[in-house]
TORKOL-4160 file (C-alpha; in steps of 0.2 Angstrom, whole numbers, padded with zeros to 4 digits, m for minus):
359
<pt num="1" X="0401" Y="0289" Z="m0087"/>
<pt num="2" X="0383" Y="0285" Z="m0091"/>
<pt num="3" X="0385" Y="0267" Z="m0091"/>
<pt num="4" X="0393" Y="0268" Z="m0073"/>
<pt num="5" X="0378" Y="0279" Z="m0068"/>
<pt num="6" X="0366" Y="0265" Z="m0075"/>
<pt num="7" X="0374" Y="0251" Z="m0066"/>
<pt num="8" X="0374" Y="0262" Z="m0049"/>
<pt num="9" X="0356" Y="0265" Z="m0051"/>
<pt num="10" X="0352" Y="0248" Z="m0054"/>
<pt num="11" X="0361" Y="0243" Z="m0038"/>
<pt num="12" X="0351" Y="0254" Z="m0028"/>
<pt num="13" X="0335" Y="0247" Z="m0035"/>
<pt num="14" X="0340" Y="0230" Z="m0033"/>
<pt num="15" X="0347" Y="0233" Z="m0015"/>
<pt num="16" X="0329" Y="0240" Z="m0011"/>
<pt num="17" X="0320" Y="0225" Z="m0017"/>
<pt num="18" X="0332" Y="0213" Z="m0008"/>
<pt num="19" X="0328" Y="0223" Z="0008"/>
<pt num="20" X="0309" Y="0224" Z="0005"/>
<pt num="21" X="0310" Y="0205" Z="0001"/>
<pt num="22" X="0320" Y="0201" Z="0017"/>
<pt num="23" X="0308" Y="0210" Z="0028"/>
<pt num="24" X="0293" Y="0202" Z="0020"/>
<pt num="25" X="0301" Y="0185" Z="0024"/>
<pt num="26" X="0305" Y="0190" Z="0042"/>
<pt num="27" X="0286" Y="0196" Z="0044"/>
<pt num="28" X="0280" Y="0180" Z="0036"/>
<pt num="29" X="0291" Y="0168" Z="0047"/>
<pt num="30" X="0285" Y="0177" Z="0063"/>
<pt num="31" X="0266" Y="0176" Z="0057"/>
<pt num="32" X="0268" Y="0157" Z="0053"/>
<pt num="33" X="0277" Y="0154" Z="0070"/>
<pt num="34" X="0262" Y="0163" Z="0079"/>
<pt num="35" X="0250" Y="0153" Z="0069"/>
<pt num="36" X="0259" Y="0136" Z="0074"/>
<pt num="37" X="0261" Y="0141" Z="0092"/>
<pt num="38" X="0242" Y="0146" Z="0093"/>
<pt num="39" X="0236" Y="0130" Z="0085"/>
<pt num="40" X="0247" Y="0118" Z="0095"/>
<pt num="41" X="0241" Y="0127" Z="0112"/>
<pt num="42" X="0223" Y="0126" Z="0107"/>
<pt num="43" X="0220" Y="0144" Z="0105"/>
<pt num="44" X="0212" Y="0155" Z="0092"/>
<pt num="45" X="0224" Y="0153" Z="0077"/>
<pt num="46" X="0213" Y="0162" Z="0064"/>
<pt num="47" X="0221" Y="0179" Z="0064"/>
<pt num="48" X="0238" Y="0172" Z="0062"/>
<pt num="49" X="0233" Y="0159" Z="0049"/>
<pt num="50" X="0225" Y="0174" Z="0039"/>
<pt num="51" X="0241" Y="0184" Z="0040"/>
<pt num="52" X="0252" Y="0170" Z="0036"/>
<pt num="53" X="0242" Y="0167" Z="0020"/>
<pt num="54" X="0241" Y="0185" Z="0015"/>
<pt num="55" X="0261" Y="0187" Z="0017"/>
<pt num="56" X="0265" Y="0170" Z="0011"/>
<pt num="57" X="0255" Y="0173" Z="m0005"/>
<pt num="58" X="0266" Y="0189" Z="m0008"/>
<pt num="59" X="0282" Y="0180" Z="m0004"/>
<pt num="60" X="0279" Y="0163" Z="m0013"/>
<pt num="61" X="0268" Y="0169" Z="m0028"/>
<pt num="62" X="0250" Y="0165" Z="m0032"/>
<pt num="63" X="0255" Y="0147" Z="m0040"/>
<pt num="64" X="0265" Y="0140" Z="m0027"/>
<pt num="65" X="0262" Y="0125" Z="m0017"/>
<pt num="66" X="0266" Y="0134" Z="m0001"/>
<pt num="67" X="0253" Y="0147" Z="m0006"/>
<pt num="68" X="0240" Y="0132" Z="m0007"/>
<pt num="69" X="0245" Y="0125" Z="0008"/>
<pt num="70" X="0243" Y="0142" Z="0017"/>
<pt num="71" X="0226" Y="0144" Z="0010"/>
<pt num="72" X="0222" Y="0127" Z="0017"/>
<pt num="73" X="0228" Y="0131" Z="0034"/>
<pt num="74" X="0217" Y="0148" Z="0034"/>
<pt num="75" X="0202" Y="0139" Z="0028"/>
<pt num="76" X="0203" Y="0127" Z="0043"/>
<pt num="77" X="0202" Y="0140" Z="0055"/>
<pt num="78" X="0187" Y="0148" Z="0048"/>
<pt num="79" X="0176" Y="0140" Z="0063"/>
<pt num="80" X="0161" Y="0152" Z="0060"/>
<pt num="81" X="0146" Y="0142" Z="0054"/>
<pt num="82" X="0138" Y="0156" Z="0045"/>
<pt num="83" X="0135" Y="0154" Z="0026"/>
<pt num="84" X="0148" Y="0168" Z="0022"/>
<pt num="85" X="0162" Y="0160" Z="0031"/>
<pt num="86" X="0157" Y="0143" Z="0023"/>
<pt num="87" X="0158" Y="0151" Z="0006"/>
<pt num="88" X="0174" Y="0159" Z="0010"/>
<pt num="89" X="0181" Y="0142" Z="0017"/>
<pt num="90" X="0175" Y="0133" Z="0001"/>
<pt num="91" X="0183" Y="0147" Z="m0010"/>
<pt num="92" X="0201" Y="0145" Z="0000"/>
<pt num="93" X="0200" Y="0126" Z="m0003"/>
<pt num="94" X="0196" Y="0128" Z="m0021"/>
<pt num="95" X="0211" Y="0140" Z="m0023"/>
<pt num="96" X="0223" Y="0127" Z="m0016"/>
<pt num="97" X="0216" Y="0114" Z="m0026"/>
<pt num="98" X="0217" Y="0124" Z="m0042"/>
<pt num="99" X="0235" Y="0128" Z="m0038"/>
<pt num="100" X="0240" Y="0110" Z="m0034"/>
<pt num="101" X="0231" Y="0102" Z="m0048"/>
<pt num="102" X="0241" Y="0113" Z="m0060"/>
<pt num="103" X="0258" Y="0108" Z="m0051"/>
<pt num="104" X="0255" Y="0089" Z="m0049"/>
<pt num="105" X="0245" Y="0074" Z="m0056"/>
<pt num="106" X="0227" Y="0074" Z="m0057"/>
<pt num="107" X="0229" Y="0057" Z="m0046"/>
<pt num="108" X="0241" Y="0065" Z="m0034"/>
<pt num="109" X="0237" Y="0063" Z="m0015"/>
<pt num="110" X="0243" Y="0081" Z="m0012"/>
<pt num="111" X="0225" Y="0085" Z="m0018"/>
<pt num="112" X="0216" Y="0075" Z="m0004"/>
<pt num="113" X="0216" Y="0090" Z="0009"/>
<pt num="114" X="0209" Y="0103" Z="m0002"/>
<pt num="115" X="0196" Y="0092" Z="m0011"/>
<pt num="116" X="0190" Y="0086" Z="0006"/>
<pt num="117" X="0189" Y="0103" Z="0013"/>
<pt num="118" X="0179" Y="0108" Z="m0003"/>
<pt num="119" X="0167" Y="0094" Z="0000"/>
<pt num="120" X="0165" Y="0098" Z="0018"/>
<pt num="121" X="0161" Y="0116" Z="0015"/>
<pt num="122" X="0151" Y="0114" Z="m0002"/>
<pt num="123" X="0134" Y="0124" Z="m0002"/>
<pt num="124" X="0123" Y="0110" Z="m0007"/>
<pt num="125" X="0123" Y="0091" Z="m0003"/>
<pt num="126" X="0123" Y="0086" Z="m0021"/>
<pt num="127" X="0140" Y="0095" Z="m0024"/>
<pt num="128" X="0147" Y="0088" Z="m0008"/>
<pt num="129" X="0142" Y="0071" Z="m0014"/>
<pt num="130" X="0152" Y="0073" Z="m0030"/>
<pt num="131" X="0167" Y="0080" Z="m0021"/>
<pt num="132" X="0167" Y="0066" Z="m0008"/>
<pt num="133" X="0166" Y="0054" Z="m0022"/>
<pt num="134" X="0181" Y="0062" Z="m0031"/>
<pt num="135" X="0192" Y="0062" Z="m0016"/>
<pt num="136" X="0187" Y="0044" Z="m0011"/>
<pt num="137" X="0190" Y="0038" Z="m0029"/>
<pt num="138" X="0207" Y="0047" Z="m0028"/>
<pt num="139" X="0212" Y="0037" Z="m0012"/>
<pt num="140" X="0207" Y="0021" Z="m0019"/>
<pt num="141" X="0216" Y="0024" Z="m0036"/>
<pt num="142" X="0233" Y="0026" Z="m0025"/>
<pt num="143" X="0228" Y="0009" Z="m0016"/>
<pt num="144" X="0226" Y="0020" Z="0001"/>
<pt num="145" X="0211" Y="0010" Z="0007"/>
<pt num="146" X="0213" Y="0016" Z="0025"/>
<pt num="147" X="0212" Y="0033" Z="0019"/>
<pt num="148" X="0197" Y="0030" Z="0008"/>
<pt num="149" X="0187" Y="0022" Z="0023"/>
<pt num="150" X="0192" Y="0037" Z="0033"/>
<pt num="151" X="0185" Y="0049" Z="0020"/>
<pt num="152" X="0169" Y="0038" Z="0019"/>
<pt num="153" X="0167" Y="0040" Z="0038"/>
<pt num="154" X="0170" Y="0060" Z="0037"/>
<pt num="155" X="0157" Y="0060" Z="0023"/>
<pt num="156" X="0144" Y="0051" Z="0033"/>
<pt num="157" X="0146" Y="0062" Z="0048"/>
<pt num="158" X="0145" Y="0077" Z="0037"/>
<pt num="159" X="0128" Y="0072" Z="0029"/>
<pt num="160" X="0122" Y="0066" Z="0046"/>
<pt num="161" X="0125" Y="0083" Z="0055"/>
<pt num="162" X="0130" Y="0096" Z="0043"/>
<pt num="163" X="0117" Y="0095" Z="0029"/>
<pt num="164" X="0102" Y="0092" Z="0040"/>
<pt num="165" X="0100" Y="0074" Z="0036"/>
<pt num="166" X="0100" Y="0077" Z="0017"/>
<pt num="167" X="0107" Y="0062" Z="0007"/>
<pt num="168" X="0103" Y="0050" Z="0022"/>
<pt num="169" X="0105" Y="0035" Z="0011"/>
<pt num="170" X="0122" Y="0042" Z="0003"/>
<pt num="171" X="0127" Y="0044" Z="0021"/>
<pt num="172" X="0123" Y="0027" Z="0027"/>
<pt num="173" X="0131" Y="0019" Z="0011"/>
<pt num="174" X="0147" Y="0028" Z="0016"/>
<pt num="175" X="0146" Y="0023" Z="0034"/>
<pt num="176" X="0143" Y="0005" Z="0030"/>
<pt num="177" X="0158" Y="0005" Z="0018"/>
<pt num="178" X="0170" Y="0013" Z="0031"/>
<pt num="179" X="0163" Y="0001" Z="0044"/>
<pt num="180" X="0166" Y="m0015" Z="0035"/>
<pt num="181" X="0183" Y="m0009" Z="0031"/>
<pt num="182" X="0188" Y="m0006" Z="0049"/>
<pt num="183" X="0180" Y="m0022" Z="0055"/>
<pt num="184" X="0190" Y="m0031" Z="0044"/>
<pt num="185" X="0207" Y="m0022" Z="0045"/>
<pt num="186" X="0208" Y="m0013" Z="0062"/>
<pt num="187" X="0211" Y="m0018" Z="0080"/>
<pt num="188" X="0194" Y="m0018" Z="0091"/>
<pt num="189" X="0203" Y="m0003" Z="0102"/>
<pt num="190" X="0206" Y="0007" Z="0087"/>
<pt num="191" X="0200" Y="0025" Z="0086"/>
<pt num="192" X="0192" Y="0023" Z="0070"/>
<pt num="193" X="0181" Y="0008" Z="0075"/>
<pt num="194" X="0176" Y="0018" Z="0091"/>
<pt num="195" X="0170" Y="0032" Z="0080"/>
<pt num="196" X="0161" Y="0022" Z="0067"/>
<pt num="197" X="0152" Y="0012" Z="0081"/>
<pt num="198" X="0146" Y="0029" Z="0087"/>
<pt num="199" X="0139" Y="0034" Z="0071"/>
<pt num="200" X="0131" Y="0016" Z="0068"/>
<pt num="201" X="0122" Y="0018" Z="0084"/>
<pt num="202" X="0116" Y="0036" Z="0080"/>
<pt num="203" X="0109" Y="0030" Z="0064"/>
<pt num="204" X="0101" Y="0015" Z="0072"/>
<pt num="205" X="0094" Y="0025" Z="0085"/>
<pt num="206" X="0086" Y="0037" Z="0073"/>
<pt num="207" X="0077" Y="0024" Z="0065"/>
<pt num="208" X="0072" Y="0016" Z="0082"/>
<pt num="209" X="0083" Y="0001" Z="0080"/>
<pt num="210" X="0087" Y="0002" Z="0098"/>
<pt num="211" X="0094" Y="m0016" Z="0099"/>
<pt num="212" X="0107" Y="m0012" Z="0086"/>
<pt num="213" X="0112" Y="0004" Z="0094"/>
<pt num="214" X="0114" Y="m0004" Z="0110"/>
<pt num="215" X="0125" Y="m0018" Z="0104"/>
<pt num="216" X="0137" Y="m0005" Z="0095"/>
<pt num="217" X="0137" Y="0006" Z="0112"/>
<pt num="218" X="0140" Y="m0009" Z="0123"/>
<pt num="219" X="0155" Y="m0014" Z="0111"/>
<pt num="220" X="0162" Y="0003" Z="0115"/>
<pt num="221" X="0161" Y="0002" Z="0134"/>
<pt num="222" X="0169" Y="m0016" Z="0133"/>
<pt num="223" X="0183" Y="m0009" Z="0122"/>
<pt num="224" X="0188" Y="0003" Z="0136"/>
<pt num="225" X="0185" Y="m0011" Z="0150"/>
<pt num="226" X="0194" Y="m0024" Z="0142"/>
<pt num="227" X="0207" Y="m0016" Z="0130"/>
<pt num="228" X="0211" Y="0002" Z="0138"/>
<pt num="229" X="0217" Y="0007" Z="0155"/>
<pt num="230" X="0210" Y="0025" Z="0156"/>
<pt num="231" X="0193" Y="0033" Z="0156"/>
<pt num="232" X="0189" Y="0043" Z="0140"/>
<pt num="233" X="0175" Y="0055" Z="0136"/>
<pt num="234" X="0169" Y="0042" Z="0122"/>
<pt num="235" X="0167" Y="0029" Z="0136"/>
<pt num="236" X="0156" Y="0041" Z="0146"/>
<pt num="237" X="0146" Y="0047" Z="0131"/>
<pt num="238" X="0142" Y="0028" Z="0127"/>
<pt num="239" X="0136" Y="0024" Z="0145"/>
<pt num="240" X="0125" Y="0039" Z="0145"/>
<pt num="241" X="0117" Y="0034" Z="0128"/>
<pt num="242" X="0115" Y="0017" Z="0135"/>
<pt num="243" X="0105" Y="0023" Z="0150"/>
<pt num="244" X="0094" Y="0033" Z="0138"/>
<pt num="245" X="0092" Y="0018" Z="0126"/>
<pt num="246" X="0088" Y="0006" Z="0140"/>
<pt num="247" X="0076" Y="0017" Z="0148"/>
<pt num="248" X="0067" Y="0020" Z="0131"/>
<pt num="249" X="0065" Y="0001" Z="0129"/>
<pt num="250" X="0059" Y="0000" Z="0148"/>
<pt num="251" X="0074" Y="m0009" Z="0155"/>
<pt num="252" X="0078" Y="0000" Z="0169"/>
<pt num="253" X="0088" Y="m0012" Z="0178"/>
<pt num="254" X="0100" Y="m0013" Z="0162"/>
<pt num="255" X="0101" Y="0005" Z="0164"/>
<pt num="256" X="0106" Y="0005" Z="0182"/>
<pt num="257" X="0124" Y="m0002" Z="0179"/>
<pt num="258" X="0128" Y="0011" Z="0167"/>
<pt num="259" X="0122" Y="0025" Z="0179"/>
<pt num="260" X="0134" Y="0018" Z="0192"/>
<pt num="261" X="0148" Y="0017" Z="0179"/>
<pt num="262" X="0146" Y="0035" Z="0176"/>
<pt num="263" X="0145" Y="0040" Z="0194"/>
<pt num="264" X="0163" Y="0032" Z="0196"/>
<pt num="265" X="0170" Y="0042" Z="0182"/>
<pt num="266" X="0161" Y="0058" Z="0187"/>
<pt num="267" X="0162" Y="0066" Z="0203"/>
<pt num="268" X="0145" Y="0072" Z="0211"/>
<pt num="269" X="0146" Y="0091" Z="0212"/>
<pt num="270" X="0138" Y="0098" Z="0228"/>
<pt num="271" X="0127" Y="0114" Z="0227"/>
<pt num="272" X="0125" Y="0112" Z="0208"/>
<pt num="273" X="0110" Y="0104" Z="0199"/>
<pt num="274" X="0114" Y="0088" Z="0193"/>
<pt num="275" X="0112" Y="0083" Z="0175"/>
<pt num="276" X="0100" Y="0069" Z="0171"/>
<pt num="277" X="0105" Y="0055" Z="0161"/>
<pt num="278" X="0087" Y="0051" Z="0156"/>
<pt num="279" X="0073" Y="0063" Z="0156"/>
<pt num="280" X="0055" Y="0064" Z="0149"/>
<pt num="281" X="0049" Y="0082" Z="0148"/>
<pt num="282" X="0032" Y="0085" Z="0157"/>
<pt num="283" X="0016" Y="0087" Z="0147"/>
<pt num="284" X="0009" Y="0104" Z="0146"/>
<pt num="285" X="m0008" Y="0105" Z="0155"/>
<pt num="286" X="m0021" Y="0107" Z="0142"/>
<pt num="287" X="m0030" Y="0120" Z="0154"/>
<pt num="288" X="m0014" Y="0131" Z="0155"/>
<pt num="289" X="m0013" Y="0130" Z="0136"/>
<pt num="290" X="m0030" Y="0137" Z="0133"/>
<pt num="291" X="m0027" Y="0151" Z="0146"/>
<pt num="292" X="m0009" Y="0154" Z="0138"/>
<pt num="293" X="m0002" Y="0152" Z="0155"/>
<pt num="294" X="0017" Y="0150" Z="0159"/>
<pt num="295" X="0024" Y="0144" Z="0176"/>
<pt num="296" X="0038" Y="0134" Z="0184"/>
<pt num="297" X="0040" Y="0121" Z="0197"/>
<pt num="298" X="0055" Y="0119" Z="0209"/>
<pt num="299" X="0058" Y="0102" Z="0217"/>
<pt num="300" X="0070" Y="0094" Z="0228"/>
<pt num="301" X="0072" Y="0075" Z="0229"/>
<pt num="302" X="0084" Y="0060" Z="0233"/>
<pt num="303" X="0094" Y="0051" Z="0220"/>
<pt num="304" X="0095" Y="0033" Z="0226"/>
<pt num="305" X="0112" Y="0023" Z="0225"/>
<pt num="306" X="0105" Y="0015" Z="0209"/>
<pt num="307" X="0101" Y="0032" Z="0201"/>
<pt num="308" X="0081" Y="0033" Z="0203"/>
<pt num="309" X="0072" Y="0048" Z="0208"/>
<pt num="310" X="0063" Y="0046" Z="0225"/>
<pt num="311" X="0055" Y="0057" Z="0239"/>
<pt num="312" X="0051" Y="0071" Z="0228"/>
<pt num="313" X="0045" Y="0088" Z="0236"/>
<pt num="314" X="0039" Y="0104" Z="0228"/>
<pt num="315" X="0049" Y="0119" Z="0235"/>
<pt num="316" X="0040" Y="0132" Z="0224"/>
<pt num="317" X="0029" Y="0133" Z="0209"/>
<pt num="318" X="0020" Y="0147" Z="0199"/>
<pt num="319" X="0006" Y="0144" Z="0189"/>
<pt num="320" X="m0005" Y="0132" Z="0199"/>
<pt num="321" X="m0007" Y="0113" Z="0204"/>
<pt num="322" X="m0008" Y="0107" Z="0187"/>
<pt num="323" X="0010" Y="0112" Z="0183"/>
<pt num="324" X="0016" Y="0102" Z="0199"/>
<pt num="325" X="0006" Y="0088" Z="0195"/>
<pt num="326" X="0014" Y="0086" Z="0177"/>
<pt num="327" X="0031" Y="0091" Z="0184"/>
<pt num="328" X="0029" Y="0076" Z="0198"/>
<pt num="329" X="0024" Y="0064" Z="0185"/>
<pt num="330" X="0038" Y="0067" Z="0173"/>
<pt num="331" X="0052" Y="0068" Z="0186"/>
<pt num="332" X="0048" Y="0051" Z="0194"/>
<pt num="333" X="0054" Y="0044" Z="0177"/>
<pt num="334" X="0072" Y="0052" Z="0177"/>
<pt num="335" X="0088" Y="0043" Z="0180"/>
<pt num="336" X="0104" Y="0050" Z="0186"/>
<pt num="337" X="0122" Y="0045" Z="0190"/>
<pt num="338" X="0122" Y="0042" Z="0209"/>
<pt num="339" X="0134" Y="0051" Z="0222"/>
<pt num="340" X="0149" Y="0040" Z="0226"/>
<pt num="341" X="0157" Y="0041" Z="0243"/>
<pt num="342" X="0172" Y="0032" Z="0250"/>
<pt num="343" X="0170" Y="0020" Z="0235"/>
<pt num="344" X="0151" Y="0016" Z="0236"/>
<pt num="345" X="0135" Y="0023" Z="0229"/>
<pt num="346" X="0125" Y="0033" Z="0242"/>
<pt num="347" X="0109" Y="0043" Z="0243"/>
<pt num="348" X="0110" Y="0061" Z="0240"/>
<pt num="349" X="0099" Y="0076" Z="0237"/>
<pt num="350" X="0098" Y="0087" Z="0222"/>
<pt num="351" X="0086" Y="0101" Z="0215"/>
<pt num="352" X="0078" Y="0105" Z="0199"/>
<pt num="353" X="0067" Y="0118" Z="0191"/>
<pt num="354" X="0055" Y="0113" Z="0177"/>
<pt num="355" X="0049" Y="0128" Z="0167"/>
<pt num="356" X="0032" Y="0128" Z="0157"/>
<pt num="357" X="0032" Y="0141" Z="0144"/>
<pt num="358" X="0020" Y="0146" Z="0131"/>
<pt num="359" X="0030" Y="0150" Z="0115"/>
């Protein structure tokens, strides 16, 4: 009698456990599906990634590859740039790495995503360098040289933009290595080469090597003109940067063809202030600085078929003639994409307000 009672009690406990486990499995699948749907639809997937990670950790246990992958997914959805968010991202990637490193070889490619995530969210530039070197060496050890180049490009971008220019020489080294691999092994119209060209141009412009930057940006434009049959944001950006660089070099005629190319790609929007492709800020009148005076100048003007500014008139100004004088001097140097109508560039009017503020 005692034995049968014990068996009955055990059966009830096991049934409750199975039911709870089944419920957890259902909840997890629902959360994970919501995460996938949100991510594929370009929506905010953060809450679903967090829920899937929390439930998945209970379902699969703290040492499972599945838990590590869910932690990586969750970390990738932490888009907030705050230091707290960055630290949380790093901890999640590190947790994933620790799990996978115990379950697999130290040279396994399965470690790439978590190591890269740690490098991208490291709190210091020096720590990021160590982690990027580790993951790049891992890719090379596995003879995944394309992956190594992609990681080098990612590292160069990270140090260029996320670490406030720290490790500039290291970033240039990574970029040079990636660029050399892409040039030797990938076709001209590959996405990777376009990305590398943009970054090379950005580094060159930062060092005022304008000819080098122009050469790379023109290569991007030529790729789209000759090898691709569609317009792309990258092409638009390259044209815009070329306008700016040619104007910096005083080569306005060279800039003109890029103004017109942008005009063909982007419709003129009536009743809306147009965005200049090249602008020079007005000087702040010294007399107004001494007086701690602020003001503004509203102007109307023509944008010519070649994108130059002409026939400027002041509509309204606050603060005095000195502001008007400096505003007019500045805006005469601006360049725009002209208005296209019936397949050709035409004269068009637009407006702008220049603000003068003492900070």
